[in-house]
N, C-alpha and C positions, 0 to 999 in steps of 0.2 A: 303345539307341534308345527314344524315348518321345515321343509327341505331347504338347504342352502346349497348353492353350487350345482353340480351335476349329480345324478344318480341318488342314492340313498345314503351316501357317506356323511352327509350333513343333517341326518335326521335328529332333531332335538325335541326331547319330551321332558317338560318340567325342568328345563335348564341343564339337563344331562345328556350327554351323547352316549347312546348305547352302541359301541362298536360292533359287539357280536350280532345284535339284531340287523344291523346295516350289513354286515357280511352275509348273514343267511339270506337277506332279501336280494342282495346283489347276486349271489351264487344262484338262487332260484331264477331271477330274471335272465342271467346268462344261459343257464340250462334251458329255459323255455324259449329263448330266442334261437338257440341251436335247433331245437326240435321244430320250431316254427319254420326256420328257413330250410330245413331238410324235408318239410312236408309231413312231419310226424305228428303234429298237433295242429288244430284249427285255432284261429285267433280268439274266438269267442271262448273256447276252453282255456286257453292261455290266460286270458284276461281274468276269467273266473278264478282260476288257481291263484293268480298274482293278488287279486283283491282279497281273497280269503287269507292268504299269508299275511299281507299287510295288517288286516283286522286282527289276526291272531297275535302278531308281534306287538301291535299298539296295546292290545289288552294286557299282554305280558308286561309291558313297560309300565302301564298305569298301575299294575299290582306292586311294582317295586318301590 
């Protein structure tokens, strides 16, 4: 697994790019960023949510 370029669009696992996983992670990151900038969520909590989502997506990709 290695990100290439910017963001999660280049997430590669086992040689295959899973565009759906990349889109879900990007959407989550954008949403958390908006909430963070508006003061609706703390940085620590946002990081925890993002880490959990990344772990869940990678676990799903490993099963495929």
